[in-house]
PDB file of N, CA, C and O in Angstrom:
ATOM      1  N   MET A   1       0.837  -1.176   0.000  1.00  0.00           N
ATOM      2  CA  MET A   1       0.000   0.000   0.000  1.00  0.00           C
ATOM      3  C   MET A   1       0.885   1.244   0.000  1.00  0.00           C
ATOM      4  O   MET A   1       1.724   1.398   0.887  1.00  0.00           O
ATOM      5  N   THR A   2       0.718   2.109  -0.952  1.00  0.00           N
ATOM      6  CA  THR A   2       1.481   3.344  -1.027  1.00  0.00           C
ATOM      7  C   THR A   2       0.848   4.370  -0.101  1.00  0.00           C
ATOM      8  O   THR A   2      -0.368   4.562  -0.115  1.00  0.00           O
ATOM      9  N   LEU A   3       1.660   5.016   0.690  1.00  0.00           N
ATOM     10  CA  LEU A   3       1.178   6.007   1.635  1.00  0.00           C
ATOM     11  C   LEU A   3       0.908   7.321   0.918  1.00  0.00           C
ATOM     12  O   LEU A   3       1.336   7.518  -0.219  1.00  0.00           O
ATOM     13  N   ALA A   4       0.194   8.220   1.591  1.00  0.00           N
ATOM     14  CA  ALA A   4      -0.140   9.513   1.005  1.00  0.00           C
ATOM     15  C   ALA A   4       1.111  10.331   0.688  1.00  0.00           C
ATOM     16  O   ALA A   4       1.081  11.182  -0.202  1.00  0.00           O
ATOM     17  N   THR A   5       2.202  10.087   1.398  1.00  0.00           N
ATOM     18  CA  THR A   5       3.437  10.822   1.162  1.00  0.00           C
ATOM     19  C   THR A   5       4.166  10.324  -0.082  1.00  0.00           C
ATOM     20  O   THR A   5       5.120  10.956  -0.534  1.00  0.00           O
ATOM     21  N   GLY A   6       3.731   9.213  -0.630  1.00  0.00           N
ATOM     22  CA  GLY A   6       4.405   8.643  -1.785  1.00  0.00           C
ATOM     23  C   GLY A   6       5.558   7.731  -1.410  1.00  0.00           C
ATOM     24  O   GLY A   6       6.192   7.138  -2.283  1.00  0.00           O
ATOM     25  N   ARG A   7       5.836   7.614  -0.116  1.00  0.00           N
ATOM     26  CA  ARG A   7       6.913   6.741   0.346  1.00  0.00           C
ATOM     27  C   ARG A   7       6.329   5.380   0.691  1.00  0.00           C
ATOM     28  O   ARG A   7       5.187   5.274   1.137  1.00  0.00           O
ATOM     29  N   TYR A   8       7.128   4.344   0.478  1.00  0.00           N
ATOM     30  CA  TYR A   8       6.699   2.984   0.787  1.00  0.00           C
ATOM     31  C   TYR A   8       7.924   2.154   1.166  1.00  0.00           C
ATOM     32  O   TYR A   8       9.047   2.508   0.808  1.00  0.00           O
ATOM     33  N   PRO A   9       7.715   1.063   1.879  1.00  0.00           N
ATOM     34  CA  PRO A   9       8.841   0.231   2.300  1.00  0.00           C
ATOM     35  C   PRO A   9       9.200  -0.805   1.235  1.00  0.00           C
ATOM     36  O   PRO A   9       8.324  -1.346   0.560  1.00  0.00           O
ATOM     37  N   VAL A  10      10.487  -1.069   1.094  1.00  0.00           N
ATOM     38  CA  VAL A  10      10.956  -2.206   0.296  1.00  0.00           C
ATOM     39  C   VAL A  10      11.884  -3.029   1.189  1.00  0.00           C
ATOM     40  O   VAL A  10      12.506  -2.500   2.110  1.00  0.00           O
ATOM     41  N   ARG A  11      11.970  -4.321   0.908  1.00  0.00           N
ATOM     42  CA  ARG A  11      12.812  -5.222   1.683  1.00  0.00           C
ATOM     43  C   ARG A  11      14.111  -5.453   0.928  1.00  0.00           C
ATOM     44  O   ARG A  11      14.105  -5.694  -0.279  1.00  0.00           O
ATOM     45  N   VAL A  12      15.218  -5.377   1.644  1.00  0.00           N
ATOM     46  CA  VAL A  12      16.522  -5.565   1.006  1.00  0.00           C
ATOM     47  C   VAL A  12      17.315  -6.605   1.801  1.00  0.00           C
ATOM     48  O   VAL A  12      17.619  -6.396   2.975  1.00  0.00           O
ATOM     49  N   MET A  13      17.645  -7.718   1.159  1.00  0.00           N
ATOM     50  CA  MET A  13      18.507  -8.733   1.770  1.00  0.00           C
ATOM     51  C   MET A  13      19.941  -8.330   1.467  1.00  0.00           C
ATOM     52  O   MET A  13      20.321  -8.208   0.302  1.00  0.00           O
ATOM     53  N   VAL A  14      20.736  -8.122   2.507  1.00  0.00           N
ATOM     54  CA  VAL A  14      22.141  -7.771   2.356  1.00  0.00           C
ATOM     55  C   VAL A  14      22.947  -9.017   2.662  1.00  0.00           C
ATOM     56  O   VAL A  14      23.042  -9.435   3.816  1.00  0.00           O
ATOM     57  N   GLN A  15      23.529  -9.613   1.628  1.00  0.00           N
ATOM     58  CA  GLN A  15      24.102 -10.946   1.752  1.00  0.00           C
ATOM     59  C   GLN A  15      25.312 -11.117   2.661  1.00  0.00           C
ATOM     60  O   GLN A  15      25.372 -12.132   3.355  1.00  0.00           O
ATOM     61  N   PRO A  16      26.264 -10.219   2.711  1.00  0.00           N
ATOM     62  CA  PRO A  16      27.413 -10.523   3.571  1.00  0.00           C
ATOM     63  C   PRO A  16      27.027 -10.792   5.022  1.00  0.00           C
ATOM     64  O   PRO A  16      27.709 -11.544   5.719  1.00  0.00           O
ATOM     65  N   VAL A  17      25.939 -10.182   5.474  1.00  0.00           N
ATOM     66  CA  VAL A  17      25.504 -10.384   6.855  1.00  0.00           C
ATOM     67  C   VAL A  17      24.205 -11.189   6.925  1.00  0.00           C
ATOM     68  O   VAL A  17      23.710 -11.462   8.018  1.00  0.00           O
ATOM     69  N   TRP A  18      23.652 -11.569   5.782  1.00  0.00           N
ATOM     70  CA  TRP A  18      22.408 -12.334   5.697  1.00  0.00           C
ATOM     71  C   TRP A  18      21.321 -11.694   6.556  1.00  0.00           C
ATOM     72  O   TRP A  18      20.671 -12.356   7.365  1.00  0.00           O
ATOM     73  N   ASP A  19      21.144 -10.393   6.359  1.00  0.00           N
ATOM     74  CA  ASP A  19      20.167  -9.644   7.127  1.00  0.00           C
ATOM     75  C   ASP A  19      19.225  -8.939   6.151  1.00  0.00           C
ATOM     76  O   ASP A  19      19.661  -8.417   5.125  1.00  0.00           O
ATOM     77  N   THR A  20      17.953  -8.927   6.476  1.00  0.00           N
ATOM     78  CA  THR A  20      16.980  -8.204   5.672  1.00  0.00           C
ATOM     79  C   THR A  20      16.626  -6.914   6.389  1.00  0.00           C
ATOM     80  O   THR A  20      16.257  -6.919   7.563  1.00  0.00           O
ATOM     81  N   VAL A  21      16.745  -5.810   5.666  1.00  0.00           N
ATOM     82  CA  VAL A  21      16.398  -4.502   6.224  1.00  0.00           C
ATOM     83  C   VAL A  21      15.249  -3.923   5.407  1.00  0.00           C
ATOM     84  O   VAL A  21      15.078  -4.243   4.230  1.00  0.00           O
ATOM     85  N   THR A  22      14.477  -3.079   6.045  1.00  0.00           N
ATOM     86  CA  THR A  22      13.389  -2.376   5.372  1.00  0.00           C
ATOM     87  C   THR A  22      13.826  -0.941   5.155  1.00  0.00           C
ATOM     88  O   THR A  22      14.280  -0.274   6.084  1.00  0.00           O
ATOM     89  N   VAL A  23      13.689  -0.471   3.932  1.00  0.00           N
ATOM     90  CA  VAL A  23      14.098   0.886   3.576  1.00  0.00           C
ATOM     91  C   VAL A  23      12.869   1.617   3.038  1.00  0.00           C
ATOM     92  O   VAL A  23      12.149   1.093   2.188  1.00  0.00           O
ATOM     93  N   GLN A  24      12.638   2.823   3.536  1.00  0.00           N
ATOM     94  CA  GLN A  24      11.537   3.656   3.051  1.00  0.00           C
ATOM     95  C   GLN A  24      12.015   4.419   1.821  1.00  0.00           C
ATOM     96  O   GLN A  24      13.023   5.124   1.877  1.00  0.00           O
ATOM     97  N   VAL A  25      11.303   4.282   0.725  1.00  0.00           N
ATOM     98  CA  VAL A  25      11.699   4.889  -0.553  1.00  0.00           C
ATOM     99  C   VAL A  25      10.483   5.530  -1.213  1.00  0.00           C
ATOM    100  O   VAL A  25       9.364   5.431  -0.710  1.00  0.00           O
ATOM    101  N   ASP A  26      10.715   6.180  -2.335  1.00  0.00           N
ATOM    102  CA  ASP A  26       9.636   6.624  -3.206  1.00  0.00           C
ATOM    103  C   ASP A  26      10.027   6.276  -4.636  1.00  0.00           C
ATOM    104  O   ASP A  26      11.122   5.767  -4.870  1.00  0.00           O
ATOM    105  N   ASP A  27       9.164   6.539  -5.574  1.00  0.00           N
ATOM    106  CA  ASP A  27       9.437   6.153  -6.960  1.00  0.00           C
ATOM    107  C   ASP A  27      10.662   6.838  -7.548  1.00  0.00           C
ATOM    108  O   ASP A  27      11.264   6.318  -8.487  1.00  0.00           O
ATOM    109  N   ALA A  28      11.044   8.000  -7.010  1.00  0.00           N
ATOM    110  CA  ALA A  28      12.194   8.733  -7.535  1.00  0.00           C
ATOM    111  C   ALA A  28      13.525   8.277  -6.936  1.00  0.00           C
ATOM    112  O   ALA A  28      14.582   8.672  -7.428  1.00  0.00           O
ATOM    113  N   THR A  29      13.496   7.459  -5.894  1.00  0.00           N
ATOM    114  CA  THR A  29      14.726   6.961  -5.277  1.00  0.00           C
ATOM    115  C   THR A  29      15.487   6.117  -6.291  1.00  0.00           C
ATOM    116  O   THR A  29      14.902   5.261  -6.954  1.00  0.00           O
ATOM    117  N   SER A  30      16.794   6.358  -6.414  1.00  0.00           N
ATOM    118  CA  SER A  30      17.577   5.573  -7.365  1.00  0.00           C
ATOM    119  C   SER A  30      17.986   4.238  -6.734  1.00  0.00           C
ATOM    120  O   SER A  30      17.985   4.087  -5.512  1.00  0.00           O
ATOM    121  N   VAL A  31      18.327   3.300  -7.572  1.00  0.00           N
ATOM    122  CA  VAL A  31      18.794   1.999  -7.103  1.00  0.00           C
ATOM    123  C   VAL A  31      20.081   2.181  -6.296  1.00  0.00           C
ATOM    124  O   VAL A  31      20.286   1.485  -5.302  1.00  0.00           O
ATOM    125  N   GLY A  32      20.937   3.096  -6.706  1.00  0.00           N
ATOM    126  CA  GLY A  32      22.168   3.379  -5.977  1.00  0.00           C
ATOM    127  C   GLY A  32      21.899   3.917  -4.580  1.00  0.00           C
ATOM    128  O   GLY A  32      22.588   3.550  -3.628  1.00  0.00           O
ATOM    129  N   GLN A  33      20.902   4.784  -4.452  1.00  0.00           N
ATOM    130  CA  GLN A  33      20.526   5.307  -3.133  1.00  0.00           C
ATOM    131  C   GLN A  33      19.989   4.187  -2.247  1.00  0.00           C
ATOM    132  O   GLN A  33      20.284   4.136  -1.053  1.00  0.00           O
ATOM    133  N   LEU A  34      19.205   3.298  -2.834  1.00  0.00           N
ATOM    134  CA  LEU A  34      18.682   2.148  -2.090  1.00  0.00           C
ATOM    135  C   LEU A  34      19.830   1.287  -1.577  1.00  0.00           C
ATOM    136  O   LEU A  34      19.828   0.876  -0.417  1.00  0.00           O
ATOM    137  N   LYS A  35      20.808   1.011  -2.434  1.00  0.00           N
ATOM    138  CA  LYS A  35      21.964   0.202  -2.029  1.00  0.00           C
ATOM    139  C   LYS A  35      22.709   0.882  -0.886  1.00  0.00           C
ATOM    140  O   LYS A  35      23.086   0.227   0.086  1.00  0.00           O
ATOM    141  N   HIS A  36      22.920   2.179  -0.995  1.00  0.00           N
ATOM    142  CA  HIS A  36      23.623   2.940   0.030  1.00  0.00           C
ATOM    143  C   HIS A  36      22.896   2.838   1.376  1.00  0.00           C
ATOM    144  O   HIS A  36      23.524   2.573   2.401  1.00  0.00           O
ATOM    145  N   GLN A  37      21.593   3.044   1.372  1.00  0.00           N
ATOM    146  CA  GLN A  37      20.812   2.997   2.607  1.00  0.00           C
ATOM    147  C   GLN A  37      20.786   1.590   3.203  1.00  0.00           C
ATOM    148  O   GLN A  37      20.858   1.433   4.421  1.00  0.00           O
ATOM    149  N   ALA A  38      20.686   0.582   2.362  1.00  0.00           N
ATOM    150  CA  ALA A  38      20.649  -0.798   2.857  1.00  0.00           C
ATOM    151  C   ALA A  38      21.986  -1.201   3.474  1.00  0.00           C
ATOM    152  O   ALA A  38      22.012  -1.832   4.530  1.00  0.00           O
ATOM    153  N   LEU A  39      23.087  -0.846   2.830  1.00  0.00           N
ATOM    154  CA  LEU A  39      24.406  -1.166   3.387  1.00  0.00           C
ATOM    155  C   LEU A  39      24.626  -0.425   4.701  1.00  0.00           C
ATOM    156  O   LEU A  39      25.179  -0.987   5.647  1.00  0.00           O
ATOM    157  N   GLN A  40      24.201   0.818   4.762  1.00  0.00           N
ATOM    158  CA  GLN A  40      24.347   1.593   5.999  1.00  0.00           C
ATOM    159  C   GLN A  40      23.558   0.936   7.137  1.00  0.00           C
ATOM    160  O   GLN A  40      24.043   0.862   8.266  1.00  0.00           O
ATOM    161  N   ALA A  41      22.362   0.469   6.844  1.00  0.00           N
ATOM    162  CA  ALA A  41      21.517  -0.139   7.874  1.00  0.00           C
ATOM    163  C   ALA A  41      22.017  -1.516   8.311  1.00  0.00           C
ATOM    164  O   ALA A  41      21.974  -1.841   9.497  1.00  0.00           O
ATOM    165  N   ALA A  42      22.489  -2.325   7.363  1.00  0.00           N
ATOM    166  CA  ALA A  42      22.862  -3.708   7.688  1.00  0.00           C
ATOM    167  C   ALA A  42      24.320  -3.875   8.093  1.00  0.00           C
ATOM    168  O   ALA A  42      24.622  -4.601   9.041  1.00  0.00           O
ATOM    169  N   VAL A  43      25.225  -3.212   7.384  1.00  0.00           N
ATOM    170  CA  VAL A  43      26.655  -3.408   7.599  1.00  0.00           C
ATOM    171  C   VAL A  43      27.260  -2.269   8.415  1.00  0.00           C
ATOM    172  O   VAL A  43      28.375  -2.379   8.924  1.00  0.00           O
ATOM    173  N   LYS A  44      26.506  -1.171   8.532  1.00  0.00           N
ATOM    174  CA  LYS A  44      26.916   0.027   9.284  1.00  0.00           C
ATOM    175  C   LYS A  44      28.040   0.808   8.613  1.00  0.00           C
ATOM    176  O   LYS A  44      28.653   1.666   9.248  1.00  0.00           O
ATOM    177  N   THR A  45      28.319   0.531   7.353  1.00  0.00           N
ATOM    178  CA  THR A  45      29.303   1.291   6.593  1.00  0.00           C
ATOM    179  C   THR A  45      28.974   1.195   5.111  1.00  0.00           C
ATOM    180  O   THR A  45      28.353   0.236   4.654  1.00  0.00           O
ATOM    181  N   THR A  46      29.405   2.211   4.374  1.00  0.00           N
ATOM    182  CA  THR A  46      29.242   2.184   2.917  1.00  0.00           C
ATOM    183  C   THR A  46      30.606   2.337   2.253  1.00  0.00           C
ATOM    184  O   THR A  46      30.701   2.704   1.081  1.00  0.00           O
ATOM    185  N   ARG A  47      31.652   2.054   3.009  1.00  0.00           N
ATOM    186  CA  ARG A  47      33.028   2.246   2.535  1.00  0.00           C
ATOM    187  C   ARG A  47      33.305   1.503   1.226  1.00  0.00           C
ATOM    188  O   ARG A  47      33.906   2.078   0.318  1.00  0.00           O
ATOM    189  N   ASP A  48      32.894   0.267   1.108  1.00  0.00           N
ATOM    190  CA  ASP A  48      33.156  -0.535  -0.094  1.00  0.00           C
ATOM    191  C   ASP A  48      31.908  -0.669  -0.967  1.00  0.00           C
ATOM    192  O   ASP A  48      31.694  -1.702  -1.600  1.00  0.00           O
ATOM    193  N   GLU A  49      31.109   0.354  -0.994  1.00  0.00           N
ATOM    194  CA  GLU A  49      29.824   0.317  -1.691  1.00  0.00           C
ATOM    195  C   GLU A  49      29.946  -0.089  -3.165  1.00  0.00           C
ATOM    196  O   GLU A  49      29.066  -0.770  -3.691  1.00  0.00           O
ATOM    197  N   ARG A  50      31.016   0.320  -3.825  1.00  0.00           N
ATOM    198  CA  ARG A  50      31.187   0.005  -5.255  1.00  0.00           C
ATOM    199  C   ARG A  50      31.428  -1.481  -5.489  1.00  0.00           C
ATOM    200  O   ARG A  50      31.310  -1.949  -6.622  1.00  0.00           O
ATOM    201  N   GLY A  51      31.758  -2.224  -4.452  1.00  0.00           N
ATOM    202  CA  GLY A  51      31.996  -3.657  -4.575  1.00  0.00           C
ATOM    203  C   GLY A  51      30.741  -4.499  -4.444  1.00  0.00           C
ATOM    204  O   GLY A  51      30.820  -5.723  -4.336  1.00  0.00           O
ATOM    205  N   TYR A  52      29.579  -3.851  -4.453  1.00  0.00           N
ATOM    206  CA  TYR A  52      28.306  -4.547  -4.319  1.00  0.00           C
ATOM    207  C   TYR A  52      27.416  -4.279  -5.523  1.00  0.00           C
ATOM    208  O   TYR A  52      27.516  -3.231  -6.161  1.00  0.00           O
ATOM    209  N   VAL A  53      26.549  -5.233  -5.827  1.00  0.00           N
ATOM    210  CA  VAL A  53      25.562  -5.076  -6.896  1.00  0.00           C
ATOM    211  C   VAL A  53      24.172  -5.253  -6.303  1.00  0.00           C
ATOM    212  O   VAL A  53      24.011  -5.774  -5.199  1.00  0.00           O
ATOM    213  N   VAL A  54      23.179  -4.810  -7.054  1.00  0.00           N
ATOM    214  CA  VAL A  54      21.785  -4.918  -6.637  1.00  0.00           C
ATOM    215  C   VAL A  54      21.055  -5.807  -7.621  1.00  0.00           C
ATOM    216  O   VAL A  54      21.212  -5.676  -8.834  1.00  0.00           O
ATOM    217  N   LYS A  55      20.250  -6.719  -7.081  1.00  0.00           N
ATOM    218  CA  LYS A  55      19.404  -7.563  -7.921  1.00  0.00           C
ATOM    219  C   LYS A  55      17.950  -7.304  -7.575  1.00  0.00           C
ATOM    220  O   LYS A  55      17.592  -7.110  -6.414  1.00  0.00           O
ATOM    221  N   PHE A  56      17.117  -7.305  -8.616  1.00  0.00           N
ATOM    222  CA  PHE A  56      15.675  -7.141  -8.470  1.00  0.00           C
ATOM    223  C   PHE A  56      15.005  -8.112  -9.417  1.00  0.00           C
ATOM    224  O   PHE A  56      15.312  -8.137 -10.609  1.00  0.00           O
ATOM    225  N   ARG A  57      14.099  -8.907  -8.898  1.00  0.00           N
ATOM    226  CA  ARG A  57      13.415  -9.952  -9.674  1.00  0.00           C
ATOM    227  C   ARG A  57      14.403 -10.899 -10.331  1.00  0.00           C
ATOM    228  O   ARG A  57      14.180 -11.358 -11.451  1.00  0.00           O
ATOM    229  N   GLY A  58      15.495 -11.191  -9.635  1.00  0.00           N
ATOM    230  CA  GLY A  58      16.464 -12.174 -10.097  1.00  0.00           C
ATOM    231  C   GLY A  58      17.514 -11.649 -11.057  1.00  0.00           C
ATOM    232  O   GLY A  58      18.436 -12.384 -11.413  1.00  0.00           O
ATOM    233  N   ALA A  59      17.406 -10.423 -11.478  1.00  0.00           N
ATOM    234  CA  ALA A  59      18.355  -9.865 -12.448  1.00  0.00           C
ATOM    235  C   ALA A  59      19.125  -8.705 -11.835  1.00  0.00           C
ATOM    236  O   ALA A  59      18.587  -7.930 -11.044  1.00  0.00           O
ATOM    237  N   GLN A  60      20.382  -8.600 -12.211  1.00  0.00           N
ATOM    238  CA  GLN A  60      21.205  -7.493 -11.729  1.00  0.00           C
ATOM    239  C   GLN A  60      20.754  -6.192 -12.380  1.00  0.00           C
ATOM    240  O   GLN A  60      20.482  -6.146 -13.580  1.00  0.00           O
ATOM    241  N   VAL A  61      20.680  -5.147 -11.583  1.00  0.00           N
ATOM    242  CA  VAL A  61      20.367  -3.808 -12.100  1.00  0.00           C
ATOM    243  C   VAL A  61      21.715  -3.167 -12.410  1.00  0.00           C
ATOM    244  O   VAL A  61      22.419  -2.728 -11.501  1.00  0.00           O
ATOM    245  N   PHE A  62      22.073  -3.113 -13.682  1.00  0.00           N
ATOM    246  CA  PHE A  62      23.383  -2.616 -14.094  1.00  0.00           C
ATOM    247  C   PHE A  62      23.509  -1.095 -13.982  1.00  0.00           C
ATOM    248  O   PHE A  62      24.577  -0.585 -13.646  1.00  0.00           O
ATOM    249  N   ASP A  63      22.429  -0.377 -14.262  1.00  0.00           N
ATOM    250  CA  ASP A  63      22.449   1.086 -14.174  1.00  0.00           C
ATOM    251  C   ASP A  63      21.804   1.501 -12.859  1.00  0.00           C
ATOM    252  O   ASP A  63      20.579   1.571 -12.756  1.00  0.00           O
ATOM    253  N   GLU A  64      22.627   1.774 -11.861  1.00  0.00           N
ATOM    254  CA  GLU A  64      22.114   2.103 -10.534  1.00  0.00           C
ATOM    255  C   GLU A  64      21.578   3.519 -10.426  1.00  0.00           C
ATOM    256  O   GLU A  64      21.113   3.927  -9.362  1.00  0.00           O
ATOM    257  N   SER A  65      21.639   4.276 -11.525  1.00  0.00           N
ATOM    258  CA  SER A  65      21.081   5.632 -11.502  1.00  0.00           C
ATOM    259  C   SER A  65      19.588   5.634 -11.838  1.00  0.00           C
ATOM    260  O   SER A  65      18.928   6.663 -11.692  1.00  0.00           O
ATOM    261  N   VAL A  66      19.049   4.500 -12.283  1.00  0.00           N
ATOM    262  CA  VAL A  66      17.627   4.448 -12.609  1.00  0.00           C
ATOM    263  C   VAL A  66      16.798   4.478 -11.330  1.00  0.00           C
ATOM    264  O   VAL A  66      17.254   4.061 -10.265  1.00  0.00           O
ATOM    265  N   SER A  67      15.586   4.973 -11.456  1.00  0.00           N
ATOM    266  CA  SER A  67      14.713   5.092 -10.292  1.00  0.00           C
ATOM    267  C   SER A  67      13.999   3.770 -10.013  1.00  0.00           C
ATOM    268  O   SER A  67      13.853   2.916 -10.888  1.00  0.00           O
ATOM    269  N   LEU A  68      13.562   3.635  -8.764  1.00  0.00           N
ATOM    270  CA  LEU A  68      12.823   2.424  -8.396  1.00  0.00           C
ATOM    271  C   LEU A  68      11.494   2.360  -9.136  1.00  0.00           C
ATOM    272  O   LEU A  68      11.015   1.275  -9.464  1.00  0.00           O
ATOM    273  N   GLY A  69      10.905   3.507  -9.397  1.00  0.00           N
ATOM    274  CA  GLY A  69       9.664   3.531 -10.167  1.00  0.00           C
ATOM    275  C   GLY A  69       9.846   2.979 -11.570  1.00  0.00           C
ATOM    276  O   GLY A  69       8.963   2.299 -12.094  1.00  0.00           O
ATOM    277  N   SER A  70      10.993   3.270 -12.180  1.00  0.00           N
ATOM    278  CA  SER A  70      11.220   2.806 -13.556  1.00  0.00           C
ATOM    279  C   SER A  70      11.521   1.313 -13.633  1.00  0.00           C
ATOM    280  O   SER A  70      11.337   0.707 -14.688  1.00  0.00           O
ATOM    281  N   VAL A  71      11.982   0.707 -12.536  1.00  0.00           N
ATOM    282  CA  VAL A  71      12.214  -0.749 -12.565  1.00  0.00           C
ATOM    283  C   VAL A  71      10.976  -1.520 -12.120  1.00  0.00           C
ATOM    284  O   VAL A  71      10.960  -2.750 -12.159  1.00  0.00           O
ATOM    285  N   GLY A  72       9.937  -0.796 -11.695  1.00  0.00           N
ATOM    286  CA  GLY A  72       8.677  -1.440 -11.341  1.00  0.00           C
ATOM    287  C   GLY A  72       8.544  -1.825  -9.878  1.00  0.00           C
ATOM    288  O   GLY A  72       7.721  -2.676  -9.541  1.00  0.00           O
ATOM    289  N   ALA A  73       9.330  -1.221  -9.005  1.00  0.00           N
ATOM    290  CA  ALA A  73       9.240  -1.543  -7.577  1.00  0.00           C
ATOM    291  C   ALA A  73       7.954  -0.983  -6.986  1.00  0.00           C
ATOM    292  O   ALA A  73       7.503   0.105  -7.344  1.00  0.00           O
ATOM    293  N   ARG A  74       7.389  -1.743  -6.089  1.00  0.00           N
ATOM    294  CA  ARG A  74       6.194  -1.334  -5.353  1.00  0.00           C
ATOM    295  C   ARG A  74       6.426  -1.629  -3.876  1.00  0.00           C
ATOM    296  O   ARG A  74       7.498  -2.101  -3.497  1.00  0.00           O
ATOM    297  N   ALA A  75       5.445  -1.359  -3.055  1.00  0.00           N
ATOM    298  CA  ALA A  75       5.562  -1.602  -1.614  1.00  0.00           C
ATOM    299  C   ALA A  75       5.937  -3.060  -1.341  1.00  0.00           C
ATOM    300  O   ALA A  75       5.360  -3.980  -1.921  1.00  0.00           O
ATOM    301  N   ASN A  76       6.899  -3.250  -0.460  1.00  0.00           N
ATOM    302  CA  ASN A  76       7.407  -4.557  -0.029  1.00  0.00           C
ATOM    303  C   ASN A  76       8.132  -5.326  -1.119  1.00  0.00           C
ATOM    304  O   ASN A  76       8.297  -6.540  -1.008  1.00  0.00           O
ATOM    305  N   ALA A  77       8.565  -4.651  -2.162  1.00  0.00           N
ATOM    306  CA  ALA A  77       9.326  -5.314  -3.227  1.00  0.00           C
ATOM    307  C   ALA A  77      10.639  -5.838  -2.650  1.00  0.00           C
ATOM    308  O   ALA A  77      11.274  -5.157  -1.845  1.00  0.00           O
ATOM    309  N   PRO A  78      11.051  -7.035  -3.050  1.00  0.00           N
ATOM    310  CA  PRO A  78      12.301  -7.607  -2.529  1.00  0.00           C
ATOM    311  C   PRO A  78      13.503  -7.282  -3.419  1.00  0.00           C
ATOM    312  O   PRO A  78      13.456  -7.468  -4.635  1.00  0.00           O
ATOM    313  N   PHE A  79      14.561  -6.801  -2.806  1.00  0.00           N
ATOM    314  CA  PHE A  79      15.826  -6.546  -3.485  1.00  0.00           C
ATOM    315  C   PHE A  79      16.912  -7.350  -2.779  1.00  0.00           C
ATOM    316  O   PHE A  79      16.745  -7.754  -1.628  1.00  0.00           O
ATOM    317  N   ILE A  80      18.012  -7.579  -3.466  1.00  0.00           N
ATOM    318  CA  ILE A  80      19.174  -8.239  -2.865  1.00  0.00           C
ATOM    319  C   ILE A  80      20.392  -7.377  -3.160  1.00  0.00           C
ATOM    320  O   ILE A  80      20.603  -6.954  -4.297  1.00  0.00           O
ATOM    321  N   VAL A  81      21.189  -7.120  -2.135  1.00  0.00           N
ATOM    322  CA  VAL A  81      22.478  -6.456  -2.295  1.00  0.00           C
ATOM    323  C   VAL A  81      23.530  -7.495  -1.963  1.00  0.00           C
ATOM    324  O   VAL A  81      23.538  -8.047  -0.863  1.00  0.00           O
ATOM    325  N   LEU A  82      24.418  -7.766  -2.912  1.00  0.00           N
ATOM    326  CA  LEU A  82      25.427  -8.791  -2.693  1.00  0.00           C
ATOM    327  C   LEU A  82      26.760  -8.370  -3.274  1.00  0.00           C
ATOM    328  O   LEU A  82      26.814  -7.506  -4.149  1.00  0.00           O
ATOM    329  N   PRO A  83      27.843  -8.978  -2.791  1.00  0.00           N
ATOM    330  CA  PRO A  83      29.159  -8.631  -3.333  1.00  0.00           C
ATOM    331  C   PRO A  83      29.207  -8.883  -4.836  1.00  0.00           C
ATOM    332  O   PRO A  83      28.642  -9.858  -5.330  1.00  0.00           O
ATOM    333  N   ALA A  84      29.881  -8.001  -5.551  1.00  0.00           N
ATOM    334  CA  ALA A  84      29.994  -8.141  -7.003  1.00  0.00           C
ATOM    335  C   ALA A  84      30.832  -9.369  -7.377  1.00  0.00           C
ATOM    336  O   ALA A  84      30.615  -9.989  -8.418  1.00  0.00           O
ATOM    337  N   ARG A  85      31.786  -9.705  -6.516  1.00  0.00           N
ATOM    338  CA  ARG A  85      32.625 -10.876  -6.760  1.00  0.00           C
ATOM    339  C   ARG A  85      32.181 -11.999  -5.849  1.00  0.00           C
ATOM    340  O   ARG A  85      31.786 -11.762  -4.707  1.00  0.00           O
ATOM    341  N   ARG A  86      32.245 -13.208  -6.343  1.00  0.00           N
ATOM    342  CA  ARG A  86      31.868 -14.363  -5.533  1.00  0.00           C
ATOM    343  C   ARG A  86      32.820 -14.506  -4.359  1.00  0.00           C
ATOM    344  O   ARG A  86      34.019 -14.262  -4.487  1.00  0.00           O
ATOM    345  N   GLN A  87      32.287 -14.896  -3.231  1.00  0.00           N
ATOM    346  CA  GLN A  87      33.069 -15.057  -2.024  1.00  0.00           C
ATOM    347  C   GLN A  87      33.491 -16.514  -1.862  1.00  0.00           C
ATOM    348  O   GLN A  87      32.680 -17.410  -2.094  1.00  0.00           O
ATOM    349  N   PRO A  88      34.732 -16.774  -1.471  1.00  0.00           N
ATOM    350  CA  PRO A  88      35.163 -18.150  -1.267  1.00  0.00           C
ATOM    351  C   PRO A  88      34.451 -18.775  -0.063  1.00  0.00           C
ATOM    352  O   PRO A  88      34.161 -18.100   0.925  1.00  0.00           O
ATOM    353  N   VAL A  89      34.183 -20.053  -0.167  1.00  0.00           N
ATOM    354  CA  VAL A  89      33.553 -20.783   0.927  1.00  0.00           C
ATOM    355  C   VAL A  89      34.635 -21.290   1.848  1.00  0.00           C
ATOM    356  O   VAL A  89      35.620 -21.879   1.402  1.00  0.00           O
ATOM    357  N   ARG A  90      34.455 -21.063   3.119  1.00  0.00           N
ATOM    358  CA  ARG A  90      35.468 -21.496   4.092  1.00  0.00           C
ATOM    359  C   ARG A  90      35.089 -22.781   4.753  1.00  0.00           C
ATOM    360  O   ARG A  90      35.832 -23.283   5.597  1.00  0.00           O
TER     361      ARG A  90
END
């Protein structure tokens, strides 16, 4: 449900910590801004932000300057933020 303010929550799974955070966004929020906010909430830093990618509906969003409205995000839409490079299994 979209609120009167135009803001709505989306769910973001941040893989290095396997934590799901909720981020309040609007249709004009860029994918890059979403990634920044999710990393800040889950990892508490955005220092290595360029080393992460965003996936929506199973596909990587290559242009992080596009808005969430243009990729079709709605309230409670699921996103994944994960390292751009595969991590070795220990």
